[in-house]
N, C-alpha and C positions, 0 to 999 in steps of 0.2 A: 457722816459723810454728806457732802453736798454734790449734786451732779446735774447733768443735762443729758438728754439722749439725742443722738444724731441718727437720722434715718438714712441708711445707705442701702439701696437695692431692696427696700421693704423690710430691712432688718434693723431694729433699734439697737444702737450701741450706746452705752452710758459713758459720758465723759465725766468720770468721777474725780472729785476734787476733795482733798483732805480738809476737813473742818478743823477749826482751831481747838479741838477737844483732845483729851488724852485718852488712851494712848495713841500717839502719832505713829504712823507707819513710815518707815524709811525705805530706801532702796533695797536694803538687806531683806526686807519682808517678802520680796518677790523672788528671791533666790536665783536659780539658774534660768528663770524665765526671761530675765533682762540682761542686757549687756551695755557697756558704755557706748555712748554715741558722740563722736566728735561732731560738734554742731556745724552743719553746712553753712556756707556764707550767707545763704538766704535768711537764716535765723537772725543774724546780726542786722540785716536789712529790715526784717519784720519788727525786730526789737526797736530799732531807730524810728520806724514808722509809728509804733505804739507809744514810744516816749514823746514824740512830737504831738500825737493826738491826745493822749491821756495824761501825760506828765509822769514824773517820777525821777528817781536818782540812784537806783541800785545798779551796781555794775554787772553788765552782761557776763563778764569773765568769771564771776563768782558762781554761776549756775553749773551744777553737775547734771549733765544730760545722759539719759539712758533711753533705750528702746527695747521692745520685746524682740525676742528672736523670731524670725519669720515663720517658723513652724509652731509657734506657741500662741494660744488664745490668751489675751491679756485680761486677767480677772482680778477683782478685789479679793484678797485672801480672807477677808472678814465676811464677805457677803456672797461671793461667787458671781457677782455682777460683772458682765463684760464691759471693759473699759476702752476708751479711745485715748485718754491722757490722764495724767495724775501729777499734781504738784504737792510737795511737802516741804515745810520749813526745815524738817530734819535733813541735814546735809544740803540744804538749798537745792533740792533735786526736782527735775522735771523728767517724768517717764512718759514716753509716747508709745502707743501701739504701733507696730510696724506698718500697718496700713495707713497711719495718720502722720507719718514723719514729714510728708510733703504738703500737708494741709495747713495753709497759713491761719485759718480761723481757729483751728484747734491749738496750734502752737501759740498764737497770740492770746488765746484764752488762758492757757497755763502761764504765759509770761505776765499777764495782768495780775494773776494771783501772786506771782513772785514779786512784782513791783509793789503791790499793796501789802504783802507780807501776811496775808490771811486767806482763808478758804471760803469765805462767804461771798455772796453775789450782790452785795450792797452797792457796789460801784455802778453808775449808770451805763458804763461801757459793757456790762454783761447783759444789757437789754437787747431785745430784737431791734434790728435796723440801726444799731449803733454806728457811729461814724468811723470807728477804728478797725472794723473788720474782725471783731472778736466773736467767736461762736457764742450765741446768746443763751442765757439761762434766766428763767423767771425769778423774780425777787422772793417769792414765798413758797417755792416748792423744792423738795430735795432732789427730785428727778422729774424731768419734763421732756416733752417732744419738741424737737426743732425740725422744721420742714427741710426736706432734702434740697441741697443747692444744685 
């Protein structure tokens, strides 16, 4: 697993991203904790902004969106780590914690994984102060702190 932590109100939340290693988790791994999420119009806007900034050519319509139910803490079933968002190539899914569905930096972070088709953070747009508004992750750490915005 590759991830970053977002500090919100003094509490670190991991923005976990599925690495390109087996076994991959899919949406079914989260069971009743998640539900389908019809993507709000803002997601298409953020995707277009990300495409213009970072490039890519994968179709927005191919993404299967999910969010956690409001009363559920979003956790990685393998580690118990609290999550903000999760991308997996399995079923081309992006899963967002309910508290992060309106956070463009988190959504763009997951969208960038989708565009690149991998879970690592080798793309320069995962770095702090990137021009694309993506939640940052350091290049050499599996979990790291990102200052509160």
